[in-house]
C-alpha positions in Angstrom: 0.0 0.0 0.0 1.5 3.4 -1.0 2.6 5.8 1.7 0.2 8.7 2.4 1.3 12.1 0.9 1.5 15.6 2.3 1.1 18.2 -0.5 2.7 21.7 -0.3 1.6 24.4 -2.7 3.4 27.7 -3.2 4.4 29.8 -6.3 7.6 30.9 -4.6 10.0 28.1 -5.6 12.7 28.9 -3.0 10.3 28.9 -0.1 8.6 25.7 -1.5 11.8 23.8 -1.7 12.8 24.9 1.8 9.4 23.8 3.1 9.7 20.4 1.4 13.2 19.8 2.9 12.1 20.7 6.4 9.1 18.4 6.1 11.1 15.5 4.6 13.6 15.6 7.4 10.9 14.9 9.9 8.1 13.0 8.0 9.7 11.2 5.1 9.7 7.8 6.9 5.9 7.7 7.0 4.8 10.2 4.3 5.8 11.3 0.9 6.1 15.1 0.7 5.0 16.4 -2.7 5.1 20.0 -4.0 3.2 22.0 -6.6 4.1 25.5 -7.8 0.4 26.5 -8.4 -3.1 25.6 -7.3 -3.8 24.3 -10.7 -0.8 21.9 -10.5 -1.9 21.0 -7.0 -5.3 20.0 -8.3 -3.8 17.7 -11.0 -1.5 16.0 -8.4 -4.5 15.4 -6.1 -6.6 14.0 -8.9 -3.7 11.4 -9.5 -3.6 10.7 -5.8 -7.4 10.0 -5.7 -7.2 7.8 -8.8 -4.3 5.8 -7.3 -6.0 5.5 -3.9 -3.3 7.5 -2.0 -4.3 9.1 1.2 -3.7 12.8 1.7 -3.9 13.7 5.4 -2.7 17.3 4.9 -2.4 20.1 2.4 -0.3 23.2 3.1 -1.0 26.1 0.8 0.0 29.7 0.1 -2.8 32.3 -0.4 -1.5 34.7 -3.0 -0.6 32.8 -6.2 -1.1 33.5 -9.9 -4.4 32.1 -11.2 -6.3 30.3 -8.5 -5.9 31.7 -5.0 -5.2 29.6 -1.9 -8.7 30.0 -0.4 -10.4 29.0 -3.6 -8.0 26.0 -4.0 -8.6 24.7 -0.5 -12.4 25.1 -0.8 -12.4 23.1 -4.1 -10.2 20.4 -2.5 -12.5 20.2 0.5 -15.3 19.2 -1.9 -13.3 16.2 -3.1 -11.4 15.4 0.1 -13.5 16.6 3.0 -11.5 14.8 5.7 -8.1 16.1 4.5 -6.8 18.8 6.9 -5.7 22.2 5.5 -3.1 24.7 6.6 -2.8 28.2 5.1 0.9 29.2 5.2 1.1 32.8 3.9 2.1 36.3 4.8 -0.6 38.1 2.7 -3.9 36.5 3.5 -6.7 38.9 4.5 -9.4 38.1 7.1 -12.0 37.5 4.4 -9.9 34.8 2.8 -9.1 33.0 6.1 -12.8 33.2 7.0 -13.8 31.7 3.7 -11.5 28.7 4.3 -12.6 28.3 7.9 -16.3 28.3 6.9 -16.2 26.3 3.7 -13.1 24.1 4.0 -12.7 23.6 7.7 -9.2 25.2 7.9 -7.1 23.5 10.5 -4.7 26.4 11.1 -3.4 29.6 9.6 0.4 30.2 9.9 2.1 33.4 8.9 5.3 33.7 6.9 8.1 33.6 7.7 7.2 30.6 9.8 8.8 29.2 12.9 10.1 25.8 11.9 9.5 24.2 15.3 5.9 25.6 15.4 5.2 24.3 11.8 6.6 20.8 12.5 4.6 20.6 15.7 1.4 21.8 13.9 1.9 19.2 11.1 2.6 16.4 13.6 -0.7 17.2 15.4 -2.6 17.6 12.1 -1.6 14.2 10.7 -2.2 12.5 14.0 -5.6 14.1 14.2 -6.4 13.0 10.6 -5.6 9.3 11.3 -7.3 9.3 14.7 -10.4 10.7 12.9 -10.0 8.1 10.1 -9.8 5.3 12.6 -12.8 6.6 14.5 -14.8 6.7 11.2 -13.8 3.2 10.4 -14.9 2.0 13.8 -18.1 3.9 13.5 -18.8 2.3 10.1 -18.0 -1.1 11.5 -20.3 -0.5 14.4 -23.0 0.7 12.0 -22.6 -2.4 9.8 -22.8 -4.6 12.9 -25.9 -2.8 14.1 -27.5 -3.2 10.7 -26.8 -7.0 10.9 -28.1 -7.0 14.5 -31.3 -5.3 13.4 -31.9 -8.0 10.7 -31.8 -10.8 13.3 -33.5 -9.1 16.3 -36.8 -7.2 16.1 -35.7 -3.8 17.5 -39.3 -2.9 18.1 -39.4 -5.9 20.5 -36.5 -4.5 22.4 -38.0 -1.0 22.5 -41.1 -2.5 24.1 -38.8 -3.9 26.8 -37.5 -0.3 27.3 -34.1 -0.9 25.5 -32.5 1.3 22.9 -29.1 1.5 21.1 -27.4 2.9 24.2 -28.1 -0.2 26.4 -28.5 -3.2 24.1 -25.5 -4.7 25.9 -27.4 -4.8 29.2 -30.2 -7.1 27.9 -30.6 -10.0 30.3 -32.5 -13.2 30.7 -35.9 -12.8 32.2 -36.6 -9.2 31.1 -40.3 -9.1 30.3 -43.4 -7.1 30.1 -47.1 -7.8 29.7 -49.1 -5.9 27.1 -52.2 -6.2 25.0 -51.3 -6.6 21.4 -52.7 -8.0 18.1 -51.1 -11.2 16.8 -51.1 -12.0 13.1 -50.3 -15.4 11.7 -50.0 -16.0 8.0 -49.3 -19.2 6.1 -49.1 -20.4 2.5 -51.8 -22.9 1.6 -50.7 -26.4 0.6 -47.0 -25.4 0.8 -45.9 -28.9 1.5 -47.3 -30.1 -1.8 -45.8 -27.1 -3.6 -42.4 -27.6 -2.0 -42.2 -31.2 -3.2 -42.1 -29.9 -6.8 -39.0 -27.7 -6.2 -35.3 -28.2 -5.4 -34.1 -27.0 -2.0 -32.7 -23.8 -3.6 -35.9 -23.2 -5.4 -37.8 -23.6 -2.2 -35.7 -20.9 -0.5 -35.9 -18.6 -3.5 -39.7 -19.0 -3.5 -40.1 -18.4 0.2 -37.9 -15.3 0.2 -39.7 -13.9 -2.8 -43.0 -14.4 -1.1 -41.8 -12.9 2.2 -40.5 -9.9 0.4 -44.1 -9.0 -0.4 -45.2 -9.5 3.2 -42.6 -7.8 5.3 -43.2 -4.2 4.0 -47.0 -4.6 4.5 -46.4 -5.4 8.1 -44.0 -2.5 8.7 -46.2 -0.1 6.9 -48.9 -0.5 9.6 -46.9 -0.2 12.8 -46.2 -3.9 13.1 -43.1 -6.0 13.3 -42.2 -9.6 12.4 -41.6 -11.7 15.5 -40.5 -14.8 13.7 -40.6 -16.8 10.5 -41.8 -20.3 10.8 -40.9 -21.9 7.5 -43.3 -20.3 5.1 -45.4 -18.9 7.9 -45.1 -15.4 9.6 -45.9 -14.3 13.1 -46.2 -10.6 13.4 -47.1 -8.3 16.4 -49.0 -5.0 16.3 -48.7 -3.1 19.6 -50.8 0.0 18.9 -54.3 -1.1 17.6 -56.0 -4.1 16.0 -56.9 -2.1 12.9 -53.2 -2.0 12.1 -53.1 -5.8 11.9 -56.2 -5.9 9.6 -54.8 -3.2 7.4 -51.5 -5.0 7.2 -53.3 -8.3 6.3 -55.3 -6.6 3.5 -52.1 -5.1 2.1 -50.4 -8.5 2.3 -53.3 -10.0 0.3 -53.1 -7.2 -2.3 -49.4 -7.8 -2.6 -50.0 -11.5 -3.0 -52.3 -10.7 -6.0 -49.4 -8.7 -7.6 -47.0 -11.6 -6.9 -49.4 -14.1 -8.5 -49.6 -12.0 -11.6 -45.8 -12.2 -11.9 -45.9 -16.0 -11.3 -48.6 -16.3 -14.0 -46.4 -14.5 -16.5 -43.6 -17.0 -15.8 -46.0 -20.0 -16.2 -46.0 -20.8 -12.5 -49.0 -21.8 -10.4 -51.0 -19.4 -8.3 -50.5 -19.5 -4.6 -52.9 -18.5 -1.8 -52.5 -17.8 1.9 -54.6 -17.7 5.0 -54.3 -15.0 7.7 -55.6 -15.2 11.3 -55.6 -12.3 13.8 -56.4 -12.2 17.5 -56.0 -9.5 20.1 -55.1 -10.3 23.7 -52.6 -9.9 26.6 -49.2 -11.4 25.9 -45.9 -11.7 27.7 -42.9 -10.5 25.8 -39.5 -11.4 27.2 -36.0 -12.8 26.9 -35.5 -16.5 27.2 -32.5 -18.9 26.7 -29.2 -19.4 28.5 -26.1 -17.3 28.9 -24.7 -18.3 25.5 -27.9 -17.9 23.5 -30.7 -15.3 24.0 -34.0 -15.2 22.2 -36.8 -12.6 22.3 -40.1 -14.4 22.3 -43.8 -14.1 23.2 -45.5 -16.5 25.6 -49.3 -16.3 25.7 -52.5 -18.2 25.2 -53.4 -15.4 22.8 -50.6 -16.4 20.5 -51.9 -20.0 20.3 -55.4 -18.8 19.6 -54.2 -16.5 16.7 -52.4 -19.6 15.3 -55.6 -21.7 15.6 -57.7 -18.9 13.8 -55.2 -18.9 10.9 -55.7 -22.7 10.7 -59.5 -22.1 10.4 -59.0 -20.2 7.1 -58.5 -23.5 5.4 -61.8 -24.9 6.7 -63.8 -21.9 5.6 -61.8 -21.2 2.5 -61.3 -17.7 3.8 -58.3 -15.4 3.2 -58.6 -13.4 6.5 -60.3 -14.3 9.8 -60.4 -12.3 13.0 -61.5 -13.2 16.5 -64.3 -11.6 18.5 -61.8 -9.6 20.5 -60.5 -8.0 17.4 -64.0 -7.3 16.0 -65.0 -5.6 19.2 -62.1 -3.1 19.0 -62.3 -1.9 15.4 -64.3 0.5 13.3 -66.7 -1.9 11.6 -67.5 0.7 8.9 -64.0 0.5 7.5 -64.3 -3.1 6.4 -66.6 -5.7 4.8 -67.1 -8.2 7.6 -69.4 -11.1 8.2 -69.8 -13.6 11.1 -68.6 -17.0 10.1 -68.9 -19.3 13.1 -69.0 -19.7 16.8 -66.4 -22.3 17.8 -64.2 -23.7 20.5 -60.8 -24.4 18.9 -58.5 -27.2 20.0 -57.4 -26.8 23.6 -60.2 -24.3 24.4 -63.4 -25.0 26.2 -64.8 -21.5 25.8 -66.3 -20.6 22.5 -65.4 -17.5 20.4 -67.0 -15.8 17.4 -65.0 -15.9 14.3 -65.4 -13.2 11.6 -64.3 -13.1 8.0 -62.9 -9.8 6.7 -63.7 -9.8 3.0 -61.3 -6.9 2.0 -58.4 -8.2 0.1 -60.5 -10.4 -2.1 -61.6 -9.6 -5.6 -64.6 -7.3 -6.0 -66.6 -10.2 -7.4 -66.1 -12.2 -4.2 -66.8 -9.3 -1.9 -70.0 -8.3 -3.7 -71.2 -11.9 -3.7 -70.6 -12.5 0.0 -72.0 -9.1 1.0 -75.2 -9.9 -1.1 -75.8 -13.0 1.0 -74.6 -11.7 4.4 -78.1 -10.8 5.7 -79.5 -14.2 4.7 -76.6 -16.0 6.3 -77.2 -14.2 9.6 -80.8 -15.3 9.5 -79.8 -18.9 8.8 -77.3 -18.9 11.6 -79.9 -17.5 14.1 -82.3 -20.2 13.1 -79.5 -22.8 13.4 -78.8 -21.6 17.0 -82.5 -21.8 17.8 -82.4 -25.4 16.6 -84.8 -24.7 13.8 -82.7 -26.7 11.4 -85.4 -27.2 8.8 -85.8 -23.4 8.1 -82.0 -22.9 8.4 -81.4 -25.6 5.7 -83.7 -23.7 3.4 -81.8 -20.5 3.7 -78.4 -22.2 3.4 -79.5 -24.0 0.2 -80.7 -20.7 -1.1 -77.3 -19.0 -0.5 -75.4 -21.9 -2.1 -77.5 -21.5 -5.2 -76.2 -17.9 -5.4 -72.6 -18.8 -4.3 -71.9 -22.5 -4.6 -68.3 -22.0 -3.3 -69.2 -20.5 0.1 -67.5 -23.0 2.3 -68.9 -21.5 5.6 -72.5 -21.9 4.4 -71.7 -25.4 3.1 -70.5 -26.3 6.6 -73.6 -24.9 8.2 -75.7 -26.9 5.7 -74.0 -30.2 6.6 -74.3 -29.6 10.4 -78.0 -28.7 10.0 -78.7 -31.9 8.1 -76.9 -33.9 10.7 -78.7 -32.3 13.7 -82.1 -32.5 12.0 -81.6 -36.2 11.4 -79.9 -37.2 14.7 -80.7 -34.4 17.1 -78.4 -32.3 19.3 -76.7 -33.0 22.6 -78.6 -31.9 25.7 -76.0 -29.2 26.5 -75.7 -27.9 22.9 -75.5 -24.1 22.6 -74.7 -23.8 18.9 -71.0 -24.1 19.7 -68.8 -26.2 17.4 -65.7 -27.8 18.9 -62.9 -28.0 16.3 -59.7 -30.1 16.6 -57.7 -28.2 14.0 -54.2 -27.3 15.1 
């Protein structure tokens, strides 16, 4: 690697040679000392240094020279080499010229001619030391920034903020740190991914998942959420502010998936679909692990319920399902929503109402399901009142309009079963489901 260079610029050749000799006696072991008899020549030399990758810690320039003056020269150099230190060595500089360099080129020091050799050498020694100290600090700062960028990619910083940590105290994170907070949990999963993955090589699988996730991540961040973890092709995201953020994010994810499917279609690839489930509840966020390996995680029954709701999207052929707790906290006028079922999911004795958010589907599907929403509610009420005969009539009527309405088809089959075999004595219209 070439030695760094110190450049001296002065139109008085005798003074310039004297300056070079004094500098070489002290600094030649570590630096090349180059001279230029004009600012224009100095510019040319510096261009060569930049092209060759030679560091220039210091430039010493006279002020009064034919052509370009010292202040103009140093200001131009500052635009190309902002970290290079500048010394004005002259006997004829006015206050305006010095002020110009101070303000526009960060002048290190002004030294009057004739100079004191000891003072000049001491100034140059301090200047180059300052340059390399600053350079080392910048390199460390850049390394720290790069490391922090890597850190942010692996650890949800939003998670740490919820635990009252910031950049100043990440090094104090300890096992057991935790808080309890109500949040909305979103689970998303690709339908029939196992079957799809069997048609691809391992690399194709990773490329596909990463391409798909690149459409999901921004939609989550756009609505005040953050990704807690990836689980294969599935996503778990948290929304700490309000449930509507989770719904808006899910709708954007579905819109983005439509865009992704258009691109897949252009390449002759099959369309993919996903299911999204959202639940709002109290969760425990904290740090678990052991002294060699920490992990930020969420522990809560609410998380399990959100995962179960996502699983129900397959049963009802729905893109987006939300729990009763989400439904109760949102502005219903913002969305197209219908009640889908009243269920007790696996591991739960208590039933919850499940709602389908239709936004994110095509206009045809939304219009179709909205047109039958009122009749579905009538049929469900008759079903709960055990009037299965009348409920069956309504469900059949709806299926004539929308034969692919899986939720209605499920109610139809249940009604047929209960009309034929009757209901248990403690039946309250609650359906117990074993889906994981």
